[in-house]
N, C-alpha and C positions, 0 to 999 in steps of 0.2 A: 576629513572622512565623511563620505556621503551617507545620508540616512535613508534606509529602506523600511517602508511600512508594508507589512504582509498581512493580508486578510484571509481568513479561512473559517469554514462553518463547523470545524471541530478543533479541539485543543490538542496539543501534543502531550506526551506523558514522559516523565523522567524517572528512571531511564526508559527510553522508547522500547516498545516490545515487538509489534508486528505491523506489517503493511504500511498504510499511509502515514501513520505516526512516525515510523522510522524515517521516511523521506522528509516529512515536515520538520522534524528536529534536526537531522544530520546535515542537510543541505545548508540550512541557515546557521547552524552552529559553525560550520566550516567557513561560510561567507562572512561571519561576524569577526573574523580575523582581519578583514579588509574593509568592512562597512559597519556602521552602527545600525543594528537591526531590532525592530520591534514587531512582535507577532500580536495581532489583534484577532482573538479567537472567540467564537461562540461556544458556550458550554451550558449544559443543563445543570446549573448551580444557582444557589439563592443569592449570592453576592459576588462582587468583583474580587478577582484574585490576581495578584501581581507576583510573578516569579522572575527573579533575576538569575539567569544562568551564568552571566559574566558581566563585566562593565560595559560591553558593547552588544549584549544579547539578552533580551527580556521578553516576557509574554504577559499581555493583559487578557485575562479570561473574562468574558462578558456574561452576566447572568441572563437567564430567560425571563420573559415577562408573561403576563396573563395571556396575551395573544398566542404565544408559542404553545401554551397548554391547550388552548381552544383548538388550534390547528391540529395538534397531536390527537385530540379526541375525535376530531372530524376524520382524520386519516384512518384511525382505528375503526370508526363506524362504517367507513367505506370499504374496509378490508384491504387498504393499501399496504403493500409490502414489497420486499421483506423489510421489516421495521428497521433493522440495523443500517440498511443502505438508503432508506427513503426518508424517515421521519425527521431527523436532524436537518437534513439538506432541505427538505420541502418546507419545514417550519421557517427557514430563512427566506426561501424563494417566494412563498405564498403570503407572507405578512404584508398587510396593507401599507404600513409605514415602518421604516426601520425602528427597532427598539430604542427607546429614549436613552438608556444607559450606553448602548453601543454607539449611538450617534454622538453622545456627549464626548466619549473618548476618541471617536474618529475626528471630531472637530478639534479636539485638543492636540492630537498627534499630526493632523494633516499639514499644518503650516510649515513644520520643519522637515517633512518628508520630501526627499528629492525624487524618489521613484516609489510608485505603489504597485505591489505585486498581489495578484489573486491566485490562490492555490486551488480554487474551485470557482465555478460560475455562480454559485448559489447566493453569494453575498453582493452580487453586482448592484442590486438596488440600494445597498447600504453605502456604496461608494458614490455619494450624492453629487460629487463634482465630475464623475466619469463622463467624458464626452464634451465637457464645457470648459476645461482648463487646459494648460499646456504641459502638465506633468506626465512623463512617460508612464504607461501601464504595461506590466508584464503578466502574462498568463503562464504560470508554472504548473502545467497540468500534471495530474497524477495518472490520468487515463483519459480516453475520449468518453466523457461522461454521458453524452447523448446516446452513444452506441451501447454502452453498458446498460443504460436504462431500458432500451428497446428489448434487450435479451432477458433482463432479470426482474424489472418492476412488474407488479400485477395489482389487480383491484378494479373496482367499478369505474374509477376515473383515471386509471393509469395512463390511458391514451392521452388525456388532456395534460397530465403532468409530464409525460415524455415530450410533448410538443413544447411545454414551457421550458424544460431544461435545454432542449435543442435550440430554442430561440435565445436563451440567455448565453449559451456557449457560443453560438454563432456571432452574437453581438460582441462578446469578449474577444473572440479570435480575430474578427475583422477589424476591430478598433484598437486593439492592443498594439503597442509599438513592437513588441517582441513576444513570441510564443515559444515555450519550451515543451517538447514532446519527449516521452520516455524512450522512444525507439524510432527507427526509420519507418516501421509499419504504422505506428501511431501518427507520425508526421504525414505520411501519405493519406491516412484517414482524415486528418484535419483538412488537407488540401482538397480532397475529393468531396467531403461532406459540405464544406462551406465555401468552395471556390476561392480559397484564401491565397494571399500572396506567398508563394513558396520561399521567397528570400528572407522572410522574417520569422520563419518557423525553424528553430534550431533543436538539436538533440541534447537533452539533459537526462541521462539514464539514471535508473535507481542504482544504489551502490551498497558497499559494505565497509567495515573497518577490518582490514586484514589482521591486525594484531589483537583483536578482541577475544580470540578463542583460547580455550585451554588445550593443552596437548592431547592428541587423540590416544586412547587406549587401544593399541593396535591388535592385540591378540585376543582371540576367544579361547577360553580355557575348557579343556575336557569336552563334554557333550553339551556345552551351553547352547541354549536356543538362540536362533538368529532374531535380532530385534529390528523391526522396520518402524520408522518414525515419521510422523506428520505433525505440523504445528500450524495454527491459523487463527485469525480473528473470526467474528461472527458474520463476515462477508458471505453472502449466499453461495458463491462457488465453493468456498471452503466447507460449508455445511453439506453440500452435495458430495464432496469428496469423502467426508466422514461416513456418510450413508453408504457409499460405494465400498469403503474399507470394511464396514461392519457386515453389510449384506452379502458381499461377494468374496473379497480377498480373505477374510478371516476363515471362511469355510474351505476355500480352495487351497489355502497355504497353511495347513494345520500345524506344520512344524515351526512356524514363525510366530513371534509375539508382536502385536501391533500396538505401539504407544502413540496416543493422540493427546497433544497438549494445546492449550489455548481455549478461548471461549467457543470455538467452532464445535467442540464436543459437548457443550452444555445440554443440548436437547436430547442427548443420547446417554445420559448418566445412568439411566435405568437398565441399560443393556447388560446382560449377564452371559458373557462368553469368556471362556478360560483364556483365550489368547488376545483379548482386547483389554487394554488398560487406558481408561480415559482419565486424564489428570486434571482437566480444567485449567483455569488461569494459573500460570506459574510466574515466579519472579525471575529477575535476571540471573541470580546465582543458580537457580534450578535449571534455567535454560542453558547456561554455559556447561553445566554438569552433564545434561542430557546430550548436548551436541558433542561432547567428548566421549560418550559411552556407547551410543547406538551404533548398530552395524551398518544399516542402510537407511537412507532418506527416500521417501516416495512422494511423488506429486502427480497423481492421476487426474489432473485438471481437464475438464472438457470445455470450459469457456472462461474467458477472462479478457480484460483490456489492460492497457499499460504493460509493464513488465513485472515479473514476479520476484519480489524481494526475498521470499523464503528460499527460492531456488538459488539465488546468489549466496545467501547465508549458509545453506547446506554445503555448497561447493567450497566457499571460503574457509569453512571450518574443517574441510578435509573429509567430509562424509561422502561415500559413493552414492550417486543419485540415480534412481530409476524414475523417468518422467515421460509424460506424453509430450507431443509437440507443443500443445497449448501451454504446458507448464514451463517451457523454456523459450517461449515466444519472444522475439526481438532481441535476444542476447547473443546471437551468432555462435552458439555452442555447436560442437560437432559430435553427433551421436557416435558412440563407440570409442570416442577419444575423451571427451569431457564428461559425458554422462551415458547411461544406458537407456535406449529408447524402448517404450512400449505404449501401445494404445490400450484403452479400457478392455477391449475384447481379448487381448492376449497379455494383460498385465500380470495376472496370477501365474500364467505359464512362464513368463519371463522371470518373475521372482523365484519361482521354484527352480528354474534352470541355473540362475547365477548366484543364488544365495550361498552356496557352498564353495564357490570358486574364489578363494581368498586372494589369489594372485591377480586375477582380473579386477576384483573390487579395489585392491590397493593401487593398481595402475591407473584405473579410471579416476579414483579419488585424487591422486597426485596430479594428474594432468588437469583435471577440473579446477582444483585449488590454485594451481599456478596461473592458469589463464584468468580466472576471475579476480584474483588478488592483484594481478598486473593491470587489468583492464577497467575494473569497476570500483576502485577505492573512492570513498566520498571526497577525500582530499583532492584527488586528480580531477574528479567531476567538478568540484567547486572552482578549481583553477580555470577550467574551460568556460564555466558560467561567468566568471569574473571578466574574461575577455569580451564576452558579448555584452554584459551589463556596462562595462566601461566605455563601450562604443556609443552609448546613448547620451 
C-alpha cells in the first residue's frame, strides 16, 4: 500500500461541515481504502494533535508558533482581509522559516511518503525537498487561489500578497507531476493563468455522500410559511450572500422565512427581522434535520472559484434549489431541470413566483437529486482519482 502525505494550511473537522473541510476530509477518507494517508495540517492550536480516523487515515495538526502571531498582528494592522480567507493562509506563506514543529513532523513523515500532495499553495515553503527530490507532487486544488485572491482580498498590501500567492501557485502548478482542478472551467483557468501543460491537469470535482441525508418531509401543512435556506462558512462570498438575503430578499419576499445556518451569519446576529432566522454554527445532527425540513434552498452567489459544495449538498438531499449561474458553476446542471435559475436582480421575483408551485418544486428536486447523486459521489470521484494517482 503506497503512502500519501498531504499538506494543508487548515485542518479538517470531524464530522466535516462546510466547504473546503468537506473536500479535505472526504476525498482522503475515500482514498484511504486504497492508500495509507497522513494529513499534515496547520492549525491555530497550542500543541500537536494526532487524530486517527482509521488504521490507514490519520491527521497530524501542527501548532502555531510566535512567528504566526506576529504575522497575524501585522496583517491586522495593515487592514488585510477578509480575515477568514487570508490570515491562516498568509501566516504560512509569509513566515521566514517553516515552523520548527511542522518541520520536525515533515522530516519524520517524509521518508516513507511515496507521493506528496498539496491541498493549497500556501505551505510550499514547508515542503523543503520540493524541486530537489524525485518524489511526485500533486496539487489537489480547492479552487484557483490566485484568482480568488484578486477578487476578494483587500488591505494596504493586498496587491503584494496577491502577487505572492500567484507566484506560489504558479510554481506548484508548473512543477507538480499532477494537478487536480474542481471543474473544466478551473482547469482552463490554470492553463490560461500559468501556461501549464494541459495533459497533467485532471478533473477532481467536489462531491457528496448520497446516503447521508434524512428522508425529506414532503408536505407543507395548512398555511405554513415557505422556508428558504442558506448555509455557509465565513468565506467572504457567503457573507455577501447573507447581506443580500437580509437587505433585499427578506423585504421583497415577506411571505417567506429565511433560515441562515453556519458562521456566515455571525456578523448579522443583531438583525431583527421577523422572517430572518440566523442560527449560527450548527452540528451535524441539526444540519441533517434542517436539510430534511426546509422547503427551498437558495444560493444567490455573485462570485466564487472552484465549485460549490453546498449546491451539491442541497440537491443531493432532495431540496429544490434556486441559484445564480455562479452558484452552480462547473457542475453541468441544466436550469429548469436540475435547479431554478435566477440572478440577483430577479431573485426575489423568482422566489415569489415559484414558492407556491409544489409540483414544480418536487419535479426540480427529484431531477436534481438523481443527477447529482449519480454524478458526484465522493466514492466515484475517489475511484477516478485513484486511476490518475496509480499512473505515477
